[in-house]
C-alpha positions as CSV (number, residue, x, y, z in Angstrom):
1,X,42.1,-37.0,-105.8
2,X,44.8,-40.3,-105.1
3,X,44.1,-42.9,-102.0
4,X,47.3,-41.9,-100.3
5,X,49.1,-45.6,-99.6
6,X,50.3,-43.9,-95.7
7,X,48.6,-45.4,-93.1
8,X,46.5,-43.2,-90.1
9,X,48.8,-41.9,-88.3
10,X,50.9,-40.9,-90.7
11,X,48.3,-39.3,-92.8
12,X,47.4,-37.5,-89.3
13,X,50.9,-36.3,-89.1
14,X,51.1,-35.0,-92.7
15,X,47.7,-33.2,-92.5
16,X,48.4,-31.4,-88.8
17,X,52.2,-30.3,-90.7
18,X,49.8,-28.9,-94.1
19,X,47.5,-27.4,-91.6
20,X,50.8,-25.4,-90.3
21,X,49.9,-23.1,-93.5
22,X,46.5,-22.1,-92.0
23,X,48.0,-20.5,-88.7
24,X,46.0,-22.9,-87.0
25,X,48.1,-22.7,-84.1
26,X,50.1,-19.9,-82.8
27,X,52.1,-19.5,-80.1
28,X,52.5,-16.0,-78.0
29,X,50.3,-14.3,-75.7
30,X,46.6,-14.5,-76.2
31,X,43.2,-13.6,-74.2
32,X,40.9,-15.6,-74.0
33,X,37.4,-15.1,-74.0
34,X,37.4,-16.4,-69.9
35,X,39.8,-13.6,-69.5
36,X,42.7,-15.8,-69.0
37,X,46.1,-15.6,-70.8
38,X,47.6,-18.4,-72.8
39,X,50.5,-18.9,-74.7
40,X,49.0,-20.3,-77.4
41,X,45.6,-20.2,-80.1
42,X,44.2,-22.6,-82.1
43,X,41.4,-21.3,-84.7
44,X,40.6,-24.5,-87.1
45,X,38.0,-22.5,-88.8
46,X,40.5,-21.7,-91.5
47,X,40.7,-25.4,-92.5
48,X,37.3,-25.0,-93.6
49,X,37.5,-22.2,-96.4
50,X,39.7,-24.7,-98.0
51,X,38.6,-27.9,-99.7
52,X,41.3,-30.3,-100.1
53,X,42.4,-30.1,-96.5
54,X,38.2,-30.0,-95.4
55,X,38.1,-33.4,-97.8
56,X,41.2,-35.2,-95.7
57,X,39.8,-33.5,-92.3
58,X,36.4,-35.4,-93.7
59,X,38.5,-38.6,-94.3
60,X,40.2,-38.8,-91.1
61,X,37.4,-37.8,-88.6
62,X,35.3,-40.6,-90.8
63,X,38.0,-43.3,-89.9
64,X,37.6,-42.5,-86.1
65,X,34.2,-43.8,-85.9
66,X,32.8,-47.0,-87.2
67,X,30.1,-45.8,-89.9
68,X,27.3,-48.0,-88.8
69,X,27.8,-46.5,-85.4
70,X,25.3,-44.1,-87.0
71,X,23.1,-42.5,-89.1
72,X,22.9,-38.9,-89.4
73,X,25.7,-36.3,-88.8
74,X,25.3,-33.1,-87.5
75,X,27.7,-30.5,-86.7
76,X,27.6,-27.8,-83.6
77,X,27.6,-24.5,-84.8
78,X,29.0,-22.7,-86.4
79,X,32.8,-23.8,-87.1
80,X,31.9,-27.5,-87.1
81,X,29.0,-27.6,-89.8
82,X,31.1,-27.3,-92.7
83,X,33.6,-30.5,-91.0
84,X,30.0,-32.0,-90.7
85,X,28.8,-31.4,-94.3
86,X,32.1,-32.8,-96.1
87,X,32.0,-35.6,-94.1
88,X,28.2,-36.4,-94.9
89,X,29.2,-35.7,-98.6
90,X,31.9,-37.9,-98.5
91,X,29.8,-41.6,-96.7
92,X,26.8,-40.5,-98.3
93,X,24.5,-39.8,-95.0
94,X,22.4,-37.1,-94.1
95,X,23.3,-34.1,-92.3
96,X,21.0,-32.4,-89.7
97,X,21.5,-28.8,-88.5
98,X,21.4,-27.3,-85.0
99,X,20.5,-23.6,-84.9
100,X,22.0,-21.5,-82.4
101,X,18.4,-20.4,-81.6
102,X,15.2,-21.5,-83.0
103,X,13.3,-19.8,-85.3
104,X,11.1,-17.4,-84.0
105,X,9.3,-17.7,-87.1
106,X,7.5,-20.2,-89.4
107,X,8.1,-23.3,-88.4
108,X,10.1,-22.4,-85.6
109,X,12.8,-25.5,-85.9
110,X,15.6,-25.8,-83.7
111,X,17.0,-28.5,-85.6
112,X,16.8,-28.6,-89.7
113,X,17.3,-31.6,-91.8
114,X,15.6,-34.7,-93.1
115,X,15.3,-37.3,-90.0
116,X,13.5,-39.9,-88.0
117,X,12.6,-39.9,-84.3
118,X,15.4,-43.3,-83.0
119,X,18.3,-41.9,-85.7
120,X,21.3,-42.3,-84.4
121,X,23.3,-39.1,-84.6
122,X,27.2,-38.6,-84.8
123,X,28.1,-35.1,-83.7
124,X,30.8,-33.3,-85.1
125,X,32.9,-30.5,-83.1
126,X,35.7,-28.4,-84.2
127,X,37.8,-27.9,-80.6
128,X,36.7,-29.0,-76.7
129,X,37.5,-27.6,-74.3
130,X,35.1,-27.9,-70.9
131,X,32.5,-29.4,-73.2
132,X,30.2,-26.9,-72.7
133,X,29.1,-25.9,-76.1
134,X,28.5,-30.1,-76.5
135,X,26.4,-29.9,-73.5
136,X,24.2,-27.4,-74.6
137,X,23.5,-29.3,-78.1
138,X,23.0,-32.9,-77.4
139,X,19.5,-32.4,-75.3
140,X,18.4,-30.4,-78.3
141,X,19.3,-33.5,-80.3
142,X,17.9,-36.2,-78.0
143,X,14.6,-34.0,-77.8
144,X,13.6,-34.5,-81.3
145,X,14.1,-38.4,-80.3
146,X,17.3,-39.3,-81.9
147,X,20.0,-41.0,-80.5
148,X,23.0,-39.6,-80.2
149,X,26.1,-42.3,-78.5
150,X,29.0,-40.6,-80.7
151,X,30.7,-37.6,-80.5
152,X,34.3,-37.1,-82.8
153,X,36.1,-33.7,-82.2
154,X,39.0,-32.5,-84.0
155,X,40.9,-31.4,-81.4
156,X,41.0,-32.3,-78.0
157,X,42.2,-29.2,-75.3
158,X,42.7,-31.6,-72.7
159,X,40.5,-29.3,-70.1
160,X,38.1,-31.7,-69.2
161,X,36.0,-31.3,-71.7
162,X,36.0,-35.0,-72.8
163,X,35.7,-36.3,-69.4
164,X,32.5,-33.9,-68.6
165,X,30.8,-35.8,-71.8
166,X,32.0,-39.2,-70.5
167,X,30.8,-39.0,-67.2
168,X,27.2,-37.8,-69.0
169,X,27.8,-41.6,-70.8
170,X,28.8,-40.5,-74.4
171,X,31.7,-41.8,-76.0
172,X,33.9,-39.4,-77.5
173,X,36.7,-39.9,-80.3
174,X,39.3,-37.3,-80.6
175,X,41.0,-37.3,-83.9
176,X,43.7,-34.8,-82.1
177,X,45.2,-34.0,-78.6
178,X,46.4,-30.7,-77.8
179,X,49.8,-33.2,-76.3
180,X,49.9,-35.4,-79.2
181,X,49.5,-32.3,-81.9
182,X,52.6,-30.4,-79.4
183,X,54.7,-33.8,-80.0
184,X,54.6,-34.3,-83.2
185,X,55.4,-30.2,-83.7
186,X,58.2,-30.8,-81.5
187,X,59.4,-34.2,-83.6
188,X,59.2,-31.5,-86.5
189,X,61.2,-29.0,-85.4
190,X,57.8,-26.7,-85.8
191,X,58.3,-24.8,-82.1
192,X,61.2,-24.2,-79.4
193,X,61.4,-26.1,-76.5
194,X,60.1,-23.0,-74.4
195,X,57.0,-23.1,-76.6
196,X,56.5,-26.8,-76.0
197,X,57.7,-26.6,-72.0
198,X,55.2,-23.0,-71.6
199,X,52.1,-24.8,-73.4
200,X,52.6,-28.2,-71.4
201,X,52.9,-25.9,-67.8
202,X,49.4,-24.2,-69.4
203,X,47.6,-27.2,-69.5
204,X,48.5,-28.8,-66.4
205,X,47.7,-25.3,-63.9
206,X,44.1,-25.4,-66.6
207,X,43.5,-28.9,-66.0
208,X,42.1,-28.7,-62.2
209,X,40.0,-31.2,-61.5
210,X,36.5,-30.9,-60.0
211,X,35.9,-33.4,-56.7
212,X,33.5,-36.0,-59.0
213,X,36.5,-36.9,-60.8
214,X,39.3,-36.7,-58.8
215,X,39.3,-40.3,-58.7
216,X,40.2,-40.8,-62.1
217,X,43.0,-38.9,-61.9
218,X,46.0,-39.6,-64.2
219,X,48.8,-41.7,-61.4
220,X,51.7,-43.6,-62.4
221,X,52.2,-47.5,-62.4
222,X,54.5,-47.4,-59.3
223,X,51.8,-45.2,-57.8
224,X,49.0,-47.6,-58.5
225,X,50.9,-50.7,-57.3
226,X,52.4,-48.9,-53.9
227,X,49.0,-48.5,-53.0
228,X,47.8,-52.1,-53.6
229,X,48.3,-54.9,-51.2
230,X,48.6,-57.0,-53.8
231,X,52.8,-58.1,-54.6
232,X,51.9,-59.4,-58.2
233,X,50.5,-55.5,-58.8
234,X,54.2,-54.6,-57.2
235,X,55.9,-57.1,-59.4
236,X,54.3,-56.2,-62.5
237,X,54.5,-52.2,-62.2
238,X,58.5,-53.3,-61.0
239,X,59.5,-55.1,-64.4
240,X,57.3,-52.6,-66.2
241,X,59.8,-49.8,-64.6
242,X,63.1,-52.1,-65.6
243,X,62.1,-52.6,-69.0
244,X,60.3,-49.2,-70.0
245,X,57.3,-51.2,-71.1
246,X,53.5,-51.4,-70.8
247,X,53.1,-54.3,-73.3
248,X,51.3,-57.5,-72.8
249,X,51.3,-60.0,-75.6
250,X,48.6,-61.4,-76.3
251,X,49.6,-65.0,-78.2
252,X,46.3,-67.1,-78.8
253,X,47.4,-70.5,-80.3
254,X,46.7,-73.6,-80.4
255,X,50.3,-75.4,-80.4
256,X,52.6,-74.9,-77.2
257,X,55.6,-74.8,-79.8
258,X,54.5,-71.4,-81.4
259,X,54.0,-70.0,-78.0
260,X,57.5,-71.1,-77.1
261,X,58.4,-68.9,-80.3
262,X,56.6,-66.1,-80.0
263,X,57.7,-65.5,-76.5
264,X,61.3,-66.3,-77.9
265,X,61.3,-63.0,-80.1
266,X,59.4,-61.2,-78.1
267,X,60.5,-61.5,-74.8
268,X,62.8,-58.6,-74.0
269,X,59.9,-56.3,-74.5
270,X,56.6,-57.8,-73.0
271,X,55.9,-57.5,-69.1
272,X,53.8,-60.5,-69.8
273,X,52.3,-62.8,-71.8
274,X,48.6,-63.9,-72.0
275,X,47.5,-67.4,-73.3
276,X,44.3,-69.3,-73.0
277,X,45.0,-72.5,-71.6
278,X,41.9,-74.2,-73.3
279,X,42.4,-73.5,-76.8
280,X,46.2,-75.0,-76.6
281,X,45.4,-78.4,-78.5
282,X,48.8,-80.2,-77.2
283,X,48.1,-78.9,-73.4
284,X,48.1,-83.1,-72.1
285,X,51.6,-83.7,-74.2
286,X,53.7,-81.4,-74.8
287,X,52.4,-78.0,-72.7
288,X,54.3,-77.9,-70.1
289,X,53.1,-75.2,-66.7
290,X,56.4,-75.5,-65.0
291,X,58.8,-75.2,-68.2
292,X,56.4,-72.1,-69.5
293,X,57.0,-70.9,-65.7
294,X,60.8,-71.2,-66.2
295,X,60.9,-69.2,-69.2
296,X,58.9,-66.7,-67.7
297,X,61.1,-66.3,-64.9
298,X,63.6,-66.7,-67.1
299,X,62.7,-63.7,-69.1
300,X,61.4,-61.5,-66.5
301,X,57.6,-61.5,-67.2
302,X,54.4,-62.5,-66.0
303,X,52.2,-65.2,-67.3
304,X,48.3,-64.1,-67.6
305,X,45.9,-66.9,-68.1
306,X,43.0,-65.0,-70.0
307,X,40.4,-67.0,-68.8
308,X,37.4,-65.0,-68.1
309,X,35.8,-66.9,-65.6
310,X,32.3,-66.1,-64.9
311,X,30.6,-69.0,-63.2
312,X,29.4,-69.4,-59.2
313,X,32.1,-69.1,-56.9
314,X,32.8,-72.5,-56.2
315,X,32.7,-73.6,-59.4
316,X,35.1,-70.8,-60.3
317,X,37.3,-72.5,-57.5
318,X,37.6,-75.9,-59.0
319,X,38.4,-74.2,-62.5
320,X,41.4,-72.0,-60.4
321,X,43.0,-75.5,-58.6
322,X,41.5,-78.9,-60.1
323,X,41.5,-80.4,-63.9
324,X,43.8,-81.1,-66.7
325,X,44.5,-77.2,-66.5
326,X,45.6,-76.4,-62.9
327,X,46.1,-72.5,-63.6
328,X,47.2,-72.0,-59.9
329,X,50.0,-73.7,-60.2
330,X,51.9,-71.9,-63.0
331,X,50.2,-68.5,-63.8
332,X,50.7,-65.4,-62.2
333,X,47.3,-63.8,-62.7
334,X,43.7,-64.3,-64.3
335,X,41.0,-62.8,-65.8
336,X,37.7,-63.1,-64.9
337,X,34.1,-61.9,-65.5
338,X,32.4,-59.8,-62.3
339,X,29.1,-61.1,-63.9
340,X,28.9,-63.5,-60.5
341,X,29.3,-61.0,-58.2
342,X,31.6,-60.5,-55.4
343,X,31.0,-63.0,-53.5
344,X,32.0,-65.2,-56.8
345,X,35.2,-63.1,-57.8
346,X,36.6,-63.6,-53.9
347,X,36.9,-67.8,-54.5
348,X,39.4,-66.6,-56.8
349,X,41.6,-65.0,-54.0
350,X,43.9,-67.4,-54.5
351,X,45.7,-65.4,-57.3
352,X,46.0,-61.8,-58.7
353,X,42.5,-61.0,-60.9
354,X,42.0,-58.4,-63.7
355,X,38.5,-57.9,-63.7
356,X,36.8,-57.3,-66.6
357,X,34.7,-54.6,-66.9
358,X,34.1,-53.5,-70.7
359,X,35.1,-55.4,-73.7
360,X,36.7,-54.2,-77.3
361,X,34.6,-56.3,-79.4
362,X,31.5,-54.6,-81.0
363,X,28.1,-55.1,-79.9
364,X,29.3,-55.9,-76.7
365,X,26.6,-56.0,-73.5
366,X,29.1,-54.3,-70.9
367,X,26.9,-51.4,-70.8
368,X,28.0,-48.3,-68.8
369,X,25.7,-49.6,-65.4
370,X,27.5,-52.9,-65.6
371,X,30.8,-51.6,-66.1
372,X,30.7,-49.1,-62.9
373,X,29.2,-52.4,-61.0
374,X,32.4,-54.2,-61.7
375,X,34.3,-51.5,-61.2
376,X,32.7,-51.2,-57.6
377,X,33.2,-54.9,-57.3
378,X,36.9,-54.7,-58.3
379,X,37.5,-51.8,-56.4
380,X,36.4,-53.3,-53.2
381,X,38.2,-56.6,-53.7
382,X,41.7,-56.9,-52.4
383,X,43.3,-59.9,-55.1
384,X,41.4,-57.6,-58.3
385,X,44.6,-55.3,-59.2
386,X,43.3,-54.2,-61.9
387,X,40.2,-54.0,-64.8
388,X,39.8,-54.7,-68.8
389,X,38.2,-51.5,-69.7
390,X,38.1,-49.5,-73.3
391,X,36.7,-46.6,-70.9
392,X,38.4,-44.5,-68.3
393,X,38.6,-46.4,-64.4
394,X,38.9,-45.2,-61.1
395,X,42.9,-44.7,-60.6
396,X,43.0,-47.1,-57.5
397,X,43.2,-49.8,-60.5
398,X,45.8,-50.8,-62.6
399,X,43.7,-50.5,-66.2
400,X,44.3,-53.0,-68.7
401,X,43.1,-52.3,-72.6
402,X,43.2,-54.6,-75.4
403,X,42.4,-54.1,-79.1
404,X,45.7,-52.0,-79.1
405,X,46.8,-51.1,-82.6
406,X,49.4,-49.2,-84.1
407,X,47.3,-48.1,-86.8
408,X,43.3,-48.0,-85.4
409,X,40.6,-50.3,-87.9
410,X,38.3,-52.9,-87.1
411,X,38.1,-56.4,-88.0
412,X,35.8,-58.3,-89.5
413,X,35.2,-60.3,-86.4
414,X,34.1,-57.2,-84.9
415,X,36.8,-56.6,-83.3
416,X,37.9,-52.4,-82.7
417,X,41.0,-50.9,-82.7
418,X,42.8,-47.8,-80.7
419,X,45.7,-46.6,-81.4
420,X,48.2,-46.4,-78.1
421,X,48.3,-42.4,-78.4
422,X,44.2,-42.2,-77.6
423,X,43.9,-45.3,-75.0
424,X,46.8,-43.5,-72.5
425,X,45.9,-40.0,-72.9
426,X,41.9,-40.5,-73.1
427,X,41.3,-43.8,-71.1
428,X,44.4,-43.2,-68.9
429,X,45.7,-47.5,-69.4
430,X,48.2,-48.3,-67.9
431,X,49.0,-51.5,-70.0
432,X,47.9,-52.3,-73.5
433,X,47.3,-55.9,-74.7
434,X,48.4,-56.5,-78.0
435,X,47.7,-60.0,-80.3
436,X,47.2,-59.8,-83.9
437,X,49.6,-56.8,-84.4
438,X,52.3,-58.4,-83.4
439,X,51.9,-62.2,-84.3
440,X,50.4,-61.4,-87.6
441,X,53.6,-60.0,-88.5
442,X,56.6,-61.1,-90.7
443,X,59.1,-60.2,-87.9
444,X,57.1,-60.0,-84.5
445,X,60.2,-59.6,-82.3
446,X,61.0,-56.5,-84.4
447,X,57.2,-55.3,-84.1
448,X,56.4,-56.0,-80.5
449,X,59.7,-53.5,-80.0
450,X,58.0,-51.0,-81.8
451,X,54.8,-50.9,-79.7
452,X,57.1,-51.1,-77.0
453,X,59.1,-47.7,-77.8
454,X,55.7,-46.2,-78.7
455,X,53.3,-47.2,-76.0
456,X,56.0,-46.3,-73.4
457,X,56.7,-42.7,-74.5
458,X,52.9,-42.0,-75.2
459,X,52.5,-43.3,-71.2
460,X,55.1,-41.0,-70.7
461,X,53.2,-38.1,-72.4
462,X,49.9,-38.7,-70.8
463,X,51.3,-38.2,-67.0
464,X,52.6,-34.7,-68.2
465,X,49.5,-33.4,-69.1
């Protein structure tokens, strides 16, 4: 089969439109197994009967999860079994089979296949609703000594299944969310406005949050900022609404002239610019913080120094106020690790702090336990306005997500990218931080505008879900 020249998201759209021939999504009035009347019905099983579509689906799902993250593949019985098999054949990795029930004869095995205790396993599901079938499958795999970290699903129906699994410590990758699928179908005139609104209404009605998940409820940037006591949170939210932008530009340049140039091209589409002052070679001779401050005020965006403070409190205070950079004199916000504890973070009380809860680099040591502890510090510290995170965080904090690219893929340095649609719908991101996706473009100004429009649309969609 000829290799497609389309990027990942274009191939997703093309795949979904091809799938319509199989009637995988139907609109009308359907009674679900639970007895609930639904305005739509989704059945992905017909895809497994067409070898061409199954190959395409396998390719797309394999791109969602880094291949080094797993050694085995297991499909949840029964609908995901052919999908998992196609994935295994494509990437040349062994497939194991989880039985619905253990055999009552012979070896009485619950898991079939060639595997060893300690191997990592990617679990595949077609549709996730409540997550019940996955939560029943995973303990059986883990009881055999297998390590399960990642789950990939074709469609997330957005009815708390992903959240239930994330609360158990699993990472869930979705090829489509229901809202994303609906927007594609609407844009392609495949569904009517009424069908779209009926399904959105049904999603909102069914997605009732449990008390345990209430703190993860989606809130707007304005709502979050209004609950913050810090003026920078409110100013950032105001700029975001005025510009209809969630875009923070990461300008990791080593010359001040390069920073000035990229600002001039992108200033109308960004809410903040993130820099590393300590990598600017001409800091003393040409880098004039007061000039940068003037440019930011004129362009209506904020300055984020990505210092990533991570020392004892007294040292952090000196790093903020002293030395050649004198960060406090010009920056609006700084990033800081919580590794030194709450008292160390408190020494940065003179500036708005974005706490680093997790990192986008492959193999980062910011475990779930660390992220939870760091989040608690941020929540209990008044000048912490939010967190840098690769996961959904408490809705009292603004969520800043790096590692975002319009075409999700990684780089040779271990950076892992996610699409705007994914981070806004799945992580409840408020602001995306984009660097190389813009600055490496031949037309950074136009690319920044594309990112702004796409991110803002994804953010608005996430408020509906």
